[in-house]
N, C-alpha and C positions, 0 to 999 in steps of 0.2 A: 718391789716392782716400780718404784717411783721413777727411777732413771732408765727403765727398760725401754729399748727401742725396737719396734717391729719393722724389720728390714727384710724385704723380699726381692729376690732377683729372678726374673723370668727370662728363659731362653726359648724364643718361639718365632716362627716365621717361615718364609719360603712360599707358603700358600695360606689362603684363608682358613683352610681346614685345620692347620696347626695353630694359627695365630688367634682366631676368635675364641676358642675355648679358654686359652690363656688370658685373654682380655676379660672374659666373663668372670673368671676367678679373681683377677686383679680388681675389677670393679666391686665385687662382693667384699673383698678384703678391705677396700677403702670405706665401704658402707658400714662394715662391722667394726673396723678400727680406723677411724678417720686420720689418726696420727701416723699410720703406716707409711714407711718410705718404700717406694716401689721403683725398681729399675728394670727396664726391658733391654735385652740384648738381641740384636739381629744382624742382618747384613744390609748394606747400603742400597742395593739394587732390587730388593724384593718388596713385597706388599707392606711389610712391617715398617719400612722407612717412611712411608707416607701416612699410614693409619695411626700408628702408636703416638707420634707427636701431636697429631690432630686431637687425640683423646686426652691430651694433657699429661701423659706419663713421660717420665725421663727415659731417654733412649740413647744407647750407645751401640756402635757396630764393631764387629770383628770380621776378619778377612776369610772366613771359612767358606767352603763350598762342598757340594756333594761329589762323590766319586762315581763316574759313569761306568755302567757295565760294559759299554762299548769302548774300544780303543780310540781315544781322542787326544788332541794336543793338550786339552785342559787337564787331563789326568796327570801329565808330567809336572804340572804346577801344584798338584794336590799336596805333596810332601812339604813344599815351601809354605803354602797357605796354612797347612796344619800347624807348622812350627810357629809361624807368625801369630796365628789365632790363639795358640796356647800362651804365648808371651802377653798378648793383649788381654786375654782372659785373666791371667795372673795379676796384672796391674789393676784391672777392674775389681777383682774379688778382694785383693788386699786393701784397696781403697774403700770399697763399699761395706765390706764385712757383713754379708747377709746372714740372717738367722736360718732362712730356708731358701734353697735354690729349687726352682720349679722348671722342669723341662717338658715341653709340649710335643716332643717327638721329632722335631726337625733336626737336621744335622748340626745346626748352631747350638743345640742343647749339649752336644758331646763334651767339648772342652769346659763349658761353664759348669755343668752339673758335676762332672768328674772332679774338677779342681776344687769346687766349692766344698764337696764332701771331704776332700783331703785336708781342707783347712778348717774342718769342724762344723760346717753347716749341715743341717738336715737336708735330705734330698727327696724330692717328690717328682713322680713322673705322671703325665697325663697321656693316656692312650685312647685315641678316638676311634680306631678301626677294629674290626673283628679279627684282622690279622695284624699283629703288632709290627711296627717298623723296625728297621735294623738298629737305629740309634737307641731306641728304648730297650731292645733286647740286650744290647751291649752294656747299657747302663744299669741293668737290673741289679747287679751285685752292689752297686753304690746307693741304690734307692732305699729309703726307709719305708715309703709307701708308694704304691702304684695304683692309680685310679683308672679303671677301665669302663668303657661304654657298653660293651657287649659281653654277655656271659661266655660266648664262644671263644673270646680272646684269652681267657684264663689258662687254657691248656698249653699255650705257647710260652708261658713263664714257668721257671723252675721252682721259685719260692712262693708257694700259694699263700703263706701267712702275710705277705706284703700287699696282697691284692684286695682292692675294695671296688665292688660293682656300684658305681655312682651314677652312671649315665653320662652323657656328654654335656658339659656346662654351656649355657646359653647366655648371650649378652643381656644385661638387665634392661637395656634401652630398646630391645626388640619388642614390638607390640602391634596389634591390629588397630588401625585408626579408621575414621569414617571413610567409606569407600569413595564418596564424592570428592572429599579433600585429596585422597590419594590419587585419583584419576586426574584431578586438576594439577597436581604436582608434575605430571608428565604430559599435560595438555592433551588428554585423551577423552574420547566420547563416552558418555555415561550410557548410551543406548547400545553399545557394542560389547561383546565378550572380550575379555583380555587374557592373553597368554603371556606368562612370564617365562623367559628362556634364560637359564643359568648354566654356564659351562665352567664355573669355577673362576677364581681370580686371574688365572693365566689364560683361560679360555679352552675351548674344545673344538678342534678342527672339524670333526665329523658332525657335531651338532650345528655348528655355523654353516657348513655346506648344505646340510639337510634343510635348514631354515631358508637359506638363499634359494634353493631349488624349488621350494614349495611356497614361497611368499605369495605368488599370485593366487594360488588355490586357497590358501589360508585366508587372505584378506577378502577374497570373493565370497567367502562364507561368513562375512560379517564379524571377522575376528581381527582385533588389533593386537599389536605385539610390543612388549618391553623386552628388548633383546640385549643381553649383556654378552658381548663378544669375547671379553678378556683382553688384556693389554697387548698380547701378541698378535691379535687379529683385527683390532679396531680399524686401523688405517685401510685395511683391505675391504671391509664391509660397510664402512660408514656411508658410502655412496648410496646405499639402499634405503636410507632413512626417508620417510614420508610422513604425512599427517597421521597415518595409522601404524607406523613402524618407528618406534623410538629406540635408537641404537646408542649404546655407551660402552666404553671399555670396562668400566667399573661402576657399580651402583652404590652411591654414597648413602642414600636413604633407603635401606632395605625394608624398614617398616612400611614406608609408602609403597614400595614395589610389591611386597607381599600383599598388602591391603588392597591394592588395585587389581590384583589378579583373580581370575575365576579358576585358572588351572596353571600349574607349574610344570615345566619340562626341564629336567635337571639331571646332572650326574648323581650318583648314589654315594657321595662322600658322607662320612659320619656327621659332619657339622650341618650339612644341608638337611639330612634326615632329622637331626635333633631340632633344627629350627622349624621345619614344616610340621613336625609332630607337635611341637609346643604351640604353634599358631593354628593347628587343625586345618591344613590346606591340602586339597586334592593334588596328587602328583603323578606324573608319568616319569619313571626313572629310565635313564639311558646309561647303564653302568659302563665305565671305562674298561677297556681290555688291557690297558697299559699300567696295571697296578699289581702289586705283589699278591700272589695266591688268589687272584681274581676276587679280592675281598669286596669290591663294590657290588659285584653280582650277588654275593652272599648277603651283604647288607640289605640290598633291595629285596631279595627273595624272602627274607624273614618277614617283610611287610606284605609283599604281594600274595604270599600263601595265606595271609589272614585278611584279604580284601582291604588292605590299608594303603594300597598303591597299585599302579599299573607299571608295566615294563615293556620297553621296546629294545631289542638287542641292537647294539651299535651298528652292526653290518646291515640291518634291515631298516634303519631309520629313514633314509631318503625315500624309500618306497611306501612306508607305512605311516609316516608321521601325520599326513593330512587326514587320512581316514580315522585314525585313533583320536587325534585332537578334536576334530569336528564332532565325532560321535559322542565323545566324553563331555566336552564343554557345553553341549546342548542337552545333556541328559541330567536333569536336576536330581533325579532319584539316585543315580550313580555318584554324583558329586556329594550329595548328602551322606551317603554310605561311606565314601572314602574319607570325608572330613571326620566323621564320628570314629571310624576305626583307627585312623592314624593318630588321633589324639590319645589313644590308649598307650601309645609308645612314648609319650612325653614324660620326662623326668625333670620338671622345672626346678626341683630343689637341688639339683646336682652341684651348681656353683656354690651354693651356701654350705652344702655338706663338705665340699672340698676345702673351702675357705676356713670353716670352723676347725677342721682337722689341722690345717697349716698353722693357724693361730695357736692351737694347743701344743703343737710340736715346737713352735718357736719359744713358747713360755717354758717348756721343759728343757730346751736346749741350753 
């Protein structure tokens, strides 16, 4: 083992939901095996292009993109992009020679994991959602192990022997800090209640519109807001920033944002659920309707049915948001109950469990 090299290639990105679990595993690999060589593959215009280099990981891009279910001009470019990305992936894999290729479910995983397995690498898939994405279902035959976050997602895979219920890995840097320091980070008032609004890395139109329409009522009730609009919507909503309303496209310091909040309003993506469960935060979920098999609603209801979260349907958000937020954020009994119950869903050992398995696989390889 003297000259053995631990070399791992991660294909992840598109959204934070795919990217951050992969980052959590990569960070844990570095902790367990500091000599590990880690390379992330993504696309140049998505969240990974900004976040991964900032964290100090090597990063390369390929030209892949998703295939829209609607007839668009971009779809005509898809075959060309696929061929180019396969060539790019081949060059990267032959040069890097990974022991294990890890795909986090995004479309960028397709060529990287597929070709890595053909060149002798072990293949690992991370599935964050209760309903597995198309890419992971297509890659199942190439995978040596598939780590899932929800028991429910097992039924969608054919080979049960490959499946490991690990939970969704969380970034090691995520933690609760002193609330006074967290509020100071955003120049917010310690005497007011704080609502954290998260629509995902790209943003959520319905959540942004609902916040905009209810800003006056919310702030009138002594509530201040940390509002992540997403990159797609920031320019449209930044004009609403005030002393009590802090608006940003992307929250760089999530530990501070979570620590400053008394209540979170968010989509029900698997990564958000894993993070708020780990930190024990009270949440109002607004599941997206534009996801496969309505999996965000299923994700959220598994918690709501056990008093570990609240839910407002997307279509009812504009009319119900003020009432539900004001009633909840001022009810310490409800907040305490939500904090305690959601904490039960935390699997803080997920990243370590996955990383240890990847290390073992690479040593056998």
